[in-house]
C-alpha positions as CSV (number, residue, x, y, z in Angstrom):
1,P,20.3,-5.8,21.7
2,G,23.9,-6.7,21.5
3,K,26.4,-4.3,20.0
4,F,26.4,-6.3,16.7
5,M,22.6,-6.7,16.4
6,V,21.9,-3.7,14.2
7,N,24.6,-4.6,11.7
8,A,23.8,-8.3,11.7
9,A,20.1,-7.7,11.2
10,Y,20.8,-5.3,8.3
11,N,23.5,-7.4,6.7
12,A,21.1,-10.4,6.7
13,I,18.7,-8.3,4.6
14,L,21.5,-7.3,2.2
15,A,22.6,-11.0,1.9
16,Y,19.0,-12.1,1.1
17,D,18.6,-9.3,-1.3
18,E,21.5,-10.7,-3.2
19,V,20.1,-14.2,-3.1
20,V,16.8,-12.9,-4.5
21,K,18.6,-11.0,-7.3
22,K,20.6,-14.1,-8.2
23,A,17.6,-16.4,-8.2
24,T,15.6,-13.9,-10.3
25,T,18.4,-13.6,-12.8
26,E,18.7,-17.4,-13.0
27,G,14.9,-17.7,-13.6
28,K,14.2,-19.5,-10.3
29,I,11.7,-16.9,-9.2
30,K,8.8,-16.8,-11.7
31,T,6.1,-14.3,-11.2
32,E,2.7,-15.9,-10.6
33,T,-0.4,-14.0,-11.5
34,T,-4.0,-14.2,-10.6
35,N,-7.1,-12.2,-11.4
36,D,-8.6,-13.1,-8.0
37,P,-7.6,-10.4,-5.5
38,E,-8.5,-12.7,-2.6
39,K,-6.1,-15.5,-3.8
40,K,-2.8,-15.2,-2.0
41,L,0.1,-16.3,-4.1
42,T,2.9,-18.5,-2.7
43,I,5.9,-16.4,-1.7
44,H,9.0,-18.0,-3.2
45,P,11.4,-19.4,-0.6
46,E,14.1,-16.8,-1.5
47,K,11.7,-14.0,-1.1
48,L,10.3,-15.5,2.1
49,A,13.8,-15.6,3.6
50,L,14.2,-12.0,2.7
51,L,10.8,-11.1,4.2
52,E,11.7,-12.9,7.4
53,A,15.0,-11.1,7.6
54,C,13.2,-7.8,7.2
55,E,10.7,-8.7,9.8
56,R,13.5,-9.6,12.3
57,Y,15.1,-6.2,11.6
58,L,11.8,-4.4,12.3
59,K,11.3,-6.4,15.5
60,Y,14.7,-6.1,17.0
61,V,15.8,-2.7,15.5
62,P,12.5,-0.8,15.6
63,N,14.2,2.6,15.4
64,G,16.9,1.7,13.0
65,D,18.1,4.0,10.3
66,K,16.7,1.8,7.5
67,R,13.4,1.1,9.2
68,V,11.2,2.9,6.6
69,E,12.9,1.3,3.6
70,I,12.7,-2.1,5.2
71,A,9.0,-1.7,6.2
72,Y,8.2,-0.7,2.7
73,K,10.1,-3.7,1.3
74,V,8.0,-6.0,3.5
75,A,4.7,-4.4,2.5
76,K,5.7,-4.5,-1.2
77,I,6.6,-8.2,-1.0
78,Y,3.2,-8.9,0.5
79,Y,1.5,-6.7,-2.1
80,D,3.4,-8.4,-5.0
81,Y,2.2,-11.8,-3.8
82,N,-1.4,-10.7,-3.4
83,H,-1.3,-10.8,0.4
84,L,-3.4,-7.6,0.4
85,D,-4.5,-7.7,4.0
86,E,-0.9,-7.8,5.2
87,S,0.3,-5.2,2.7
88,T,-2.5,-2.6,3.0
89,G,-2.2,-2.0,6.7
90,R,1.5,-1.7,6.4
91,F,1.3,0.8,3.5
92,K,-1.2,2.9,5.4
93,E,1.0,3.0,8.5
94,L,4.0,4.0,6.4
95,A,2.0,6.7,4.7
96,L,0.6,8.2,7.8
97,K,3.9,8.0,9.9
98,N,6.3,9.2,7.2
99,K,4.7,12.1,5.4
100,T,7.9,13.8,4.3
101,Y,10.4,10.9,4.2
102,K,12.0,10.4,0.8
103,F,13.8,7.4,-0.5
104,E,17.3,7.9,-2.0
105,N,15.8,8.3,-5.4
106,G,13.6,11.2,-4.2
107,D,10.3,9.3,-4.1
108,K,8.1,10.1,-1.1
109,V,7.3,6.9,0.8
110,C,4.0,8.5,1.8
111,V,2.8,8.9,-1.8
112,L,4.1,5.5,-2.9
113,A,2.6,3.7,0.1
114,G,-0.6,5.7,0.0
115,N,-1.1,4.9,-3.7
116,L,-0.4,1.2,-3.2
117,A,-2.9,1.0,-0.4
118,L,-5.5,2.7,-2.7
119,D,-4.6,0.2,-5.4
120,A,-5.1,-2.7,-3.0
121,H,-8.6,-1.5,-2.3
122,N,-9.2,-1.0,-6.0
123,L,-8.1,-4.6,-6.8
124,R,-10.8,-5.8,-4.5
125,R,-13.3,-3.3,-5.9
126,D,-13.6,-1.9,-2.4
127,F,-14.7,1.5,-3.4
128,A,-15.7,2.4,0.1
129,G,-12.2,1.6,1.2
130,I,-10.7,3.8,-1.5
131,I,-13.0,6.7,-0.5
132,T,-12.2,6.4,3.2
133,W,-8.5,6.0,2.7
134,G,-8.3,8.7,0.1
135,Q,-10.2,11.1,2.4
136,K,-7.9,10.2,5.3
137,L,-4.9,11.0,3.2
138,L,-6.4,14.4,2.3
139,D,-7.4,15.1,5.9
140,E,-3.8,14.3,6.9
141,G,-2.3,16.7,4.4
142,A,-1.9,14.4,1.4
143,C,1.7,13.6,2.2
144,D,2.6,17.4,1.9
145,D,2.5,16.8,-1.9
146,K,0.3,19.1,-4.0
147,Q,0.1,16.8,-7.0
148,F,-1.0,13.9,-4.7
149,A,-3.6,16.1,-3.1
150,T,-4.9,17.1,-6.6
151,D,-5.0,13.4,-7.7
152,L,-6.9,12.4,-4.5
153,A,-9.4,15.3,-5.0
154,V,-10.2,13.9,-8.5
155,L,-10.1,10.2,-7.4
156,I,-12.5,10.5,-4.5
157,P,-15.6,11.9,-6.3
158,K,-15.1,9.5,-9.3
159,T,-14.9,6.6,-6.8
160,I,-18.0,7.7,-5.1
161,F,-19.8,7.3,-8.4
162,K,-18.3,3.9,-8.9
163,R,-19.5,2.9,-5.4
164,I,-23.0,4.2,-6.2
165,N,-23.0,2.1,-9.5
166,Q,-21.9,-0.9,-7.5
167,L,-24.8,-0.4,-5.0
168,E,-27.2,0.0,-7.9
169,A,-25.9,-3.2,-9.6
170,N,-26.5,-5.0,-6.3
171,K,-30.0,-3.5,-6.2
172,D,-29.3,-1.6,-3.0
173,Y,-31.2,1.4,-4.2
174,C,-31.8,3.1,-0.9
175,Q,-28.1,3.1,0.0
176,A,-27.3,4.3,-3.5
177,A,-29.8,7.2,-3.1
178,D,-28.3,8.1,0.3
179,E,-24.9,8.2,-1.3
180,Y,-26.1,10.4,-4.2
181,M,-27.5,12.8,-1.7
182,G,-24.3,12.8,0.3
183,F,-22.4,13.5,-2.9
184,V,-24.6,16.4,-3.8
185,E,-24.2,17.9,-0.3
186,K,-20.4,17.5,-0.3
187,Y,-19.7,18.3,-4.0
188,E,-22.5,20.5,-5.0
189,K,-20.4,22.4,-7.5
190,H,-18.5,19.4,-8.8
191,E,-18.6,18.7,-12.6
192,L,-19.8,15.1,-12.2
């Protein structure tokens, strides 16, 4: 890249951030909602321009100083507009590759991104996805965060039971029985 590429790419994001703030203040960006997790909402043009500027930064300045913040911003925009496939993978990558990275306010990107990926699975009632991702986070050290590890250790067994209830509701009794047995083997002393 040219000598002005990094600054130009980042300044474009700052400019579009201001455009989004102004449009939001003026009421031009209205939040759409849906109860259908599979329904992707239309990303407003101002937010789309910001998203595209962020994507350009990530493409042309892959090792930039603001890479983590910008990647999170991209994932969050997708998440906010119910583009869950696009957001979930990005959140997971952020969580796994940035275990100790903190935003300026002190929040750990790993914990925020990890939780939003879990939430995306939950919105879809994808209990198997919650269990798999939660266990992956635990196996990877739970973002070096004791409270997050504790939360995951509580979430996973509860979610296993939700998954079993889901299987029973779908009359998949054999799979439900297998999962009960797996639960008992893994969590034989658990209070559930």
